[in-house]
TORPA-4810 file (N, C-alpha, C, O; in nm, 3 decimals):
<nodes>
NODE_1_-3.903_-0.493_1.945_-3.832_-0.586_2.029_-3.705_-0.518_2.077_-3.629_-0.465_1.996_M
NODE_2_-3.680_-0.519_2.205_-3.557_-0.464_2.262_-3.454_-0.574_2.273_-3.483_-0.687_2.313_N
NODE_3_-3.332_-0.539_2.235_-3.223_-0.637_2.247_-3.108_-0.573_2.320_-3.091_-0.451_2.319_T
NODE_4_-3.030_-0.656_2.382_-2.913_-0.608_2.456_-2.791_-0.618_2.365_-2.752_-0.728_2.328_N
NODE_5_-2.729_-0.503_2.327_-2.614_-0.511_2.237_-2.496_-0.584_2.300_-2.406_-0.629_2.228_P
NODE_6_-2.494_-0.596_2.432_-2.384_-0.668_2.496_-2.386_-0.817_2.468_-2.287_-0.886_2.491_G
NODE_7_-2.497_-0.867_2.418_-2.507_-1.010_2.387_-2.463_-1.043_2.244_-2.468_-1.159_2.204_K
NODE_8_-2.420_-0.941_2.168_-2.369_-0.967_2.034_-2.466_-0.926_1.928_-2.574_-0.878_1.964_G
NODE_9_-2.440_-0.939_1.803_-2.315_-0.989_1.746_-2.200_-0.889_1.762_-2.220_-0.768_1.751_P
NODE_10_-2.083_-0.940_1.787_-1.966_-0.855_1.803_-1.898_-0.842_1.667_-1.891_-0.938_1.590_Y
NODE_11_-1.849_-0.725_1.638_-1.778_-0.704_1.512_-1.670_-0.600_1.531_-1.677_-0.516_1.621_H
NODE_12_-1.569_-0.607_1.447_-1.462_-0.510_1.450_-1.509_-0.380_1.386_-1.588_-0.382_1.292_F
NODE_13_-1.460_-0.268_1.438_-1.495_-0.138_1.382_-1.385_-0.082_1.293_-1.412_0.002_1.207_K
NODE_14_-1.264_-0.128_1.311_-1.150_-0.079_1.233_-1.151_-0.144_1.093_-1.175_-0.264_1.081_S
NODE_15_-1.124_-0.066_0.988_-1.120_-0.125_0.852_-1.015_-0.234_0.838_-1.039_-0.335_0.771_P
NODE_16_-0.900_-0.216_0.901_-0.796_-0.318_0.892_-0.843_-0.449_0.954_-0.819_-0.556_0.899_A
NODE_17_-0.909_-0.439_1.068_-0.958_-0.560_1.131_-1.076_-0.621_1.054_-1.092_-0.743_1.055_R
NODE_18_-1.156_-0.538_0.987_-1.264_-0.591_0.903_-1.206_-0.675_0.790_-1.255_-0.785_0.760_M
NODE_19_-1.102_-0.623_0.727_-1.037_-0.698_0.617_-0.974_-0.825_0.672_-0.985_-0.931_0.611_V
NODE_20_-0.908_-0.814_0.788_-0.846_-0.933_0.848_-0.950_-1.039_0.876_-0.928_-1.157_0.849_W
NODE_21_-1.065_-0.998_0.931_-1.171_-1.094_0.964_-1.229_-1.158_0.838_-1.261_-1.277_0.836_R
NODE_22_-1.242_-1.077_0.731_-1.294_-1.130_0.605_-1.199_-1.234_0.547_-1.243_-1.340_0.501_T
NODE_23_-1.070_-1.205_0.550_-0.971_-1.300_0.498_-0.966_-1.424_0.586_-0.949_-1.536_0.537_I
NODE_24_-0.982_-1.405_0.717_-0.985_-1.520_0.809_-1.098_-1.615_0.773_-1.084_-1.737_0.786_R
NODE_25_-1.210_-1.561_0.727_-1.321_-1.645_0.686_-1.294_-1.722_0.558_-1.361_-1.821_0.530_G
NODE_26_-1.195_-1.676_0.480_-1.162_-1.742_0.354_-1.051_-1.846_0.368_-1.028_-1.926_0.278_M
NODE_27_-0.982_-1.845_0.483_-0.867_-1.932_0.504_-0.907_-2.044_0.599_-0.987_-2.024_0.690_V
NODE_28_-0.850_-2.162_0.578_-0.872_-2.274_0.670_-0.785_-2.251_0.792_-0.675_-2.307_0.802_H
NODE_29_-0.832_-2.168_0.886_-0.747_-2.129_0.998_-0.732_-2.237_1.103_-0.655_-2.220_1.198_Q
NODE_30_-0.804_-2.346_1.090_-0.790_-2.453_1.189_-0.676_-2.547_1.156_-0.641_-2.633_1.237_K
NODE_31_-0.616_-2.533_1.039_-0.499_-2.613_1.005_-0.373_-2.533_1.035_-0.378_-2.411_1.048_T
NODE_32_-0.262_-2.602_1.046_-0.135_-2.534_1.074_-0.100_-2.440_0.959_-0.048_-2.330_0.981_A
NODE_33_-0.128_-2.483_0.838_-0.098_-2.400_0.721_-0.179_-2.271_0.723_-0.126_-2.163_0.695_R
NODE_34_-0.307_-2.283_0.757_-0.392_-2.164_0.765_-0.351_-2.072_0.878_-0.354_-1.950_0.863_G
NODE_35_-0.312_-2.128_0.992_-0.267_-2.047_1.104_-0.137_-1.973_1.069_-0.118_-1.858_1.107_Q
NODE_36_-0.048_-2.041_0.997_0.075_-1.974_0.953_0.043_-1.861_0.856_0.103_-1.753_0.863_D
NODE_37_-0.051_-1.885_0.766_-0.089_-1.781_0.670_-0.148_-1.660_0.742_-0.114_-1.546_0.710_A
NODE_38_-0.236_-1.683_0.837_-0.294_-1.572_0.913_-0.188_-1.501_0.997_-0.196_-1.380_1.019_L
NODE_39_-0.091_-1.575_1.044_0.018_-1.514_1.120_0.102_-1.421_1.036_0.155_-1.322_1.086_G
NODE_40_0.114_-1.451_0.906_0.190_-1.366_0.815_0.111_-1.247_0.765_0.169_-1.151_0.713_R
NODE_41_-0.020_-1.250_0.780_-0.106_-1.142_0.729_-0.099_-1.020_0.820_-0.115_-1.031_0.941_L
NODE_42_-0.075_-0.904_0.760_-0.076_-0.778_0.834_-0.168_-0.682_0.760_-0.157_-0.665_0.639_S
NODE_43_-0.258_-0.618_0.833_-0.346_-0.519_0.773_-0.329_-0.388_0.849_-0.311_-0.389_0.971_T
NODE_44_-0.336_-0.276_0.777_-0.312_-0.145_0.836_-0.415_-0.046_0.784_-0.471_-0.064_0.676_F
NODE_45_-0.437_0.059_0.862_-0.507_0.177_0.810_-0.400_0.272_0.762_-0.310_0.308_0.837_E
NODE_46_-0.409_0.314_0.638_-0.305_0.401_0.583_-0.180_0.321_0.551_-0.185_0.199_0.535_G
NODE_47_-0.068_0.393_0.543_0.059_0.327_0.513_0.154_0.359_0.628_0.201_0.472_0.638_I
NODE_48_0.185_0.262_0.715_0.271_0.289_0.829_0.417_0.306_0.790_0.454_0.287_0.674_P
NODE_49_0.500_0.342_0.889_0.637_0.384_0.865_0.723_0.291_0.780_0.776_0.339_0.680_H
NODE_50_0.741_0.166_0.810_0.840_0.095_0.727_0.796_0.079_0.582_0.881_0.060_0.495_P
NODE_51_0.666_0.086_0.555_0.617_0.062_0.420_0.595_0.190_0.340_0.571_0.184_0.220_Y
NODE_52_0.603_0.307_0.405_0.577_0.430_0.330_0.693_0.465_0.238_0.675_0.544_0.145_D
NODE_53_0.811_0.407_0.261_0.927_0.433_0.175_0.943_0.326_0.067_1.030_0.339_-0.019_K
NODE_54_0.861_0.222_0.071_0.874_0.113_-0.026_0.800_0.149_-0.155_0.706_0.228_-0.155_K
NODE_55_0.845_0.089_-0.264_0.776_0.107_-0.391_0.644_0.031_-0.388_0.639_-0.085_-0.346_K
NODE_56_0.538_0.098_-0.432_0.407_0.035_-0.431_0.380_-0.036_-0.563_0.427_0.006_-0.669_R
NODE_57_0.303_-0.143_-0.554_0.274_-0.226_-0.670_0.123_-0.225_-0.692_0.046_-0.238_-0.597_V
NODE_58_0.082_-0.210_-0.816_-0.059_-0.213_-0.851_-0.090_-0.349_-0.912_-0.019_-0.396_-1.001_V
NODE_59_-0.194_-0.412_-0.864_-0.239_-0.540_-0.919_-0.354_-0.508_-1.015_-0.465_-0.483_-0.969_V
NODE_60_-0.330_-0.509_-1.145_-0.435_-0.467_-1.239_-0.561_-0.551_-1.229_-0.671_-0.500_-1.250_P
NODE_61_-0.547_-0.679_-1.198_-0.665_-0.766_-1.190_-0.755_-0.730_-1.073_-0.871_-0.773_-1.069_A
NODE_62_-0.705_-0.651_-0.978_-0.785_-0.615_-0.862_-0.844_-0.475_-0.871_-0.912_-0.430_-0.778_A
NODE_63_-0.820_-0.405_-0.980_-0.871_-0.268_-0.993_-1.024_-0.269_-1.005_-1.082_-0.350_-1.078_L
NODE_64_-1.087_-0.178_-0.933_-1.232_-0.173_-0.934_-1.287_-0.147_-1.074_-1.388_-0.205_-1.113_R
NODE_65_-1.220_-0.062_-1.149_-1.269_-0.028_-1.283_-1.270_-0.151_-1.375_-1.349_-0.158_-1.469_I
NODE_66_-1.181_-0.246_-1.348_-1.175_-0.367_-1.429_-1.261_-0.480_-1.374_-1.309_-0.564_-1.449_L
NODE_67_-1.281_-0.482_-1.243_-1.354_-0.592_-1.181_-1.504_-0.572_-1.177_-1.580_-0.667_-1.190_R
NODE_68_-1.549_-0.446_-1.158_-1.691_-0.421_-1.143_-1.748_-0.356_-1.268_-1.680_-0.278_-1.336_L
NODE_69_-1.872_-0.389_-1.298_-1.942_-0.321_-1.406_-1.975_-0.179_-1.361_-1.985_-0.153_-1.241_K
NODE_70_-1.991_-0.089_-1.454_-2.015_0.051_-1.421_-2.145_0.072_-1.345_-2.159_0.168_-1.269_A
NODE_71_-2.241_-0.017_-1.364_-2.371_0.000_-1.299_-2.373_-0.052_-1.156_-2.467_-0.027_-1.082_I
NODE_72_-2.268_-0.126_-1.118_-2.265_-0.185_-0.984_-2.230_-0.079_-0.880_-2.148_0.009_-0.905_R
NODE_73_-2.293_-0.089_-0.766_-2.262_0.001_-0.656_-2.143_-0.054_-0.579_-2.121_-0.175_-0.575_E
NODE_74_-2.068_0.035_-0.518_-1.954_-0.006_-0.438_-1.945_0.087_-0.317_-2.008_0.192_-0.312_H
NODE_75_-1.865_0.046_-0.221_-1.845_0.128_-0.102_-1.697_0.131_-0.067_-1.620_0.044_-0.109_T
NODE_76_-1.660_0.230_0.009_-1.523_0.242_0.059_-1.526_0.189_0.202_-1.609_0.230_0.282_V
NODE_77_-1.435_0.097_0.233_-1.442_0.031_0.363_-1.421_0.129_0.478_-1.473_0.107_0.588_I
NODE_78_-1.346_0.237_0.455_-1.328_0.338_0.559_-1.459_0.407_0.595_-1.486_0.435_0.711_G
NODE_79_-1.542_0.434_0.493_-1.673_0.495_0.518_-1.766_0.397_0.590_-1.842_0.436_0.678_D
NODE_80_-1.758_0.271_0.552_-1.838_0.169_0.618_-1.799_0.156_0.765_-1.885_0.148_0.853_L
NODE_81_-1.669_0.155_0.791_-1.621_0.145_0.929_-1.660_0.268_1.010_-1.696_0.257_1.127_A
NODE_82_-1.654_0.385_0.948_-1.693_0.508_1.016_-1.841_0.503_1.052_-1.882_0.555_1.156_N
NODE_83_-1.920_0.441_0.967_-2.063_0.429_0.993_-2.096_0.337_1.108_-2.201_0.352_1.171_G
NODE_84_-2.008_0.240_1.138_-2.036_0.147_1.247_-1.961_0.181_1.374_-1.963_0.104_1.470_V
NODE_85_-1.893_0.298_1.376_-1.836_0.344_1.502_-1.685_0.358_1.507_-1.631_0.381_1.615_G
NODE_86_-1.615_0.346_1.395_-1.470_0.368_1.394_-1.444_0.517_1.406_-1.502_0.596_1.332_W
NODE_87_-1.359_0.557_1.498_-1.344_0.697_1.531_-1.217_0.763_1.474_-1.189_0.878_1.507_K
NODE_88_-1.142_0.696_1.391_-1.012_0.748_1.350_-1.001_0.783_1.202_-0.890_0.795_1.150_H
NODE_89_-1.112_0.799_1.134_-1.108_0.826_0.991_-1.040_0.961_0.962_-0.957_0.969_0.872_Q
NODE_90_-1.073_1.064_1.037_-1.012_1.195_1.014_-0.862_1.193_1.045_-0.783_1.255_0.975_E
NODE_91_-0.824_1.122_1.150_-0.682_1.111_1.185_-0.604_1.045_1.072_-0.496_1.093_1.036_L
NODE_92_-0.656_0.937_1.018_-0.587_0.867_0.910_-0.579_0.957_0.787_-0.477_0.956_0.717_V
NODE_93_-0.684_1.034_0.759_-0.681_1.126_0.644_-0.573_1.231_0.660_-0.501_1.260_0.564_K
NODE_94_-0.561_1.289_0.779_-0.458_1.392_0.799_-0.318_1.332_0.791_-0.228_1.393_0.733_T
NODE_95_-0.299_1.212_0.849_-0.167_1.148_0.841_-0.132_1.112_0.698_-0.016_1.125_0.657_L
NODE_96_-0.229_1.065_0.621_-0.204_1.031_0.481_-0.172_1.155_0.399_-0.083_1.150_0.313_E
NODE_97_-0.242_1.266_0.423_-0.211_1.389_0.349_-0.070_1.437_0.383_0.001_1.485_0.295_S
NODE_98_-0.030_1.426_0.510_0.105_1.463_0.552_0.207_1.374_0.482_0.310_1.422_0.435_K
NODE_99_0.179_1.243_0.476_0.271_1.150_0.412_0.284_1.180_0.263_0.393_1.170_0.207_R
NODE_100_0.172_1.216_0.199_0.175_1.245_0.056_0.257_1.370_0.025_0.326_1.375_-0.077_K
NODE_101_0.250_1.471_0.112_0.330_1.592_0.093_0.479_1.558_0.100_0.557_1.602_0.016_V
NODE_102_0.517_1.480_0.199_0.657_1.438_0.211_0.702_1.353_0.095_0.814_1.367_0.047_G
NODE_103_0.614_1.264_0.048_0.649_1.177_-0.065_0.666_1.259_-0.193_0.753_1.229_-0.274_A
NODE_104_0.584_1.361_-0.211_0.595_1.448_-0.329_0.727_1.524_-0.327_0.794_1.536_-0.429_E
NODE_105_0.766_1.576_-0.209_0.894_1.647_-0.197_1.010_1.553_-0.227_1.105_1.590_-0.297_A
NODE_106_1.003_1.431_-0.174_1.108_1.333_-0.201_1.116_1.301_-0.349_1.226_1.288_-0.404_F
NODE_107_1.001_1.288_-0.417_1.000_1.254_-0.558_1.059_1.366_-0.642_1.132_1.341_-0.737_Y
NODE_108_1.027_1.491_-0.607_1.083_1.605_-0.682_1.234_1.609_-0.666_1.307_1.635_-0.762_Q
NODE_109_1.283_1.582_-0.544_1.427_1.580_-0.520_1.492_1.466_-0.598_1.602_1.481_-0.651_Q
NODE_110_1.425_1.352_-0.603_1.477_1.237_-0.676_1.486_1.266_-0.825_1.584_1.229_-0.891_K
NODE_111_1.382_1.334_-0.879_1.384_1.371_-1.021_1.498_1.467_-1.051_1.567_1.453_-1.152_K
NODE_112_1.518_1.566_-0.964_1.624_1.665_-0.984_1.761_1.598_-0.982_1.846_1.629_-1.065_A
NODE_113_1.783_1.508_-0.888_1.913_1.440_-0.881_1.933_1.349_-1.001_2.046_1.331_-1.047_S
NODE_114_1.826_1.290_-1.052_1.838_1.204_-1.170_1.877_1.285_-1.293_1.959_1.241_-1.373_A
NODE_115_1.820_1.405_-1.308_1.858_1.490_-1.422_2.002_1.536_-1.409_2.075_1.541_-1.508_T
NODE_116_2.045_1.571_-1.287_2.185_1.610_-1.266_2.279_1.495_-1.297_2.385_1.515_-1.357_L
NODE_117_2.241_1.374_-1.257_2.324_1.257_-1.285_2.334_1.232_-1.436_2.442_1.200_-1.487_R
NODE_118_2.221_1.247_-1.505_2.222_1.227_-1.651_2.312_1.330_-1.719_2.385_1.297_-1.813_A
NODE_119_2.307_1.455_-1.672_2.394_1.559_-1.729_2.540_1.528_-1.702_2.625_1.545_-1.789_K
NODE_120_2.570_1.482_-1.580_2.708_1.449_-1.545_2.759_1.331_-1.627_2.875_1.331_-1.670_A
NODE_121_2.675_1.232_-1.649_2.716_1.117_-1.730_2.740_1.159_-1.875_2.834_1.111_-1.939_E
NODE_122_2.654_1.248_-1.926_2.673_1.295_-2.064_2.802_1.376_-2.075_2.873_1.366_-2.175_A
NODE_123_2.833_1.457_-1.973_2.955_1.537_-1.976_3.080_1.450_-1.966_3.182_1.483_-2.025_A
NODE_124_3.073_1.341_-1.894_3.189_1.254_-1.873_3.196_1.140_-1.975_3.282_1.053_-1.964_A
NODE_125_3.106_1.141_-2.073_3.102_1.031_-2.171_3.233_1.018_-2.247_3.283_0.907_-2.267_E
NODE_126_3.289_1.131_-2.290_3.413_1.124_-2.369_3.530_1.077_-2.282_3.618_1.006_-2.331_S
NODE_127_3.533_1.117_-2.155_3.641_1.076_-2.067_3.636_0.927_-2.036_3.740_0.865_-2.014_D
NODE_128_3.518_0.870_-2.034_3.502_0.730_-1.995_3.494_0.633_-2.114_3.465_0.515_-2.095_L
NODE_129_3.520_0.681_-2.234_3.508_0.595_-2.352_3.604_0.476_-2.345_3.565_0.362_-2.373_A
NODE_130_3.729_0.502_-2.306_3.827_0.394_-2.299_3.790_0.293_-2.190_3.803_0.172_-2.209_K
NODE_131_3.744_0.343_-2.076_3.707_0.255_-1.965_3.587_0.169_-2.006_3.582_0.050_-1.974_V
NODE_132_3.492_0.229_-2.076_3.373_0.154_-2.119_3.411_0.045_-2.219_3.352_-0.063_-2.217_N
NODE_133_3.509_0.069_-2.306_3.554_-0.033_-2.401_3.614_-0.153_-2.326_3.587_-0.268_-2.361_E
NODE_134_3.694_-0.125_-2.224_3.757_-0.232_-2.146_3.650_-0.312_-2.071_3.654_-0.435_-2.066_V
NODE_135_3.553_-0.240_-2.013_3.445_-0.309_-1.942_3.361_-0.393_-2.038_3.321_-0.504_-2.003_L
NODE_136_3.334_-0.341_-2.158_3.256_-0.417_-2.256_3.331_-0.541_-2.299_3.270_-0.646_-2.321_A
NODE_137_3.461_-0.531_-2.312_3.540_-0.647_-2.352_3.540_-0.752_-2.240_3.550_-0.872_-2.266_A
NODE_138_3.528_-0.706_-2.116_3.526_-0.799_-2.003_3.388_-0.858_-1.978_3.373_-0.949_-1.897_S
NODE_139_3.289_-0.808_-2.048_3.154_-0.863_-2.035_3.063_-0.785_-1.942_2.961_-0.837_-1.897_G
NODE_140_3.099_-0.662_-1.912_3.015_-0.580_-1.824_2.941_-0.474_-1.902_2.866_-0.397_-1.843_Y
</nodes>
């Protein structure tokens, strides 16, 4: 049977839009509350600029190793999207590797400055003993 793909079904090819569409199916988007919730939802491929400097949080209850049994099969949504025609998987991989290199350099610099600060605080401990007593008496 021949079918015309222009007649549908239409689907998003981007992983971010796939996740958005999946969540949209879980939310009552016809109510004002659901529309507000969808308005607040943002999905991205990779980690864009304002969020790449933020501290990341792991939700243990959502980890695959804890949620799925070892015998269950799973897929990566980026591979699924690439299979249905998403063309930017390699671009996102290169941008993410570039971001990780910069993040590693920043972390090494942060560690070095923290050790220098700890050494400086240890060296100045005797000089600040009187000040620390006054601060402790004041409740700080």
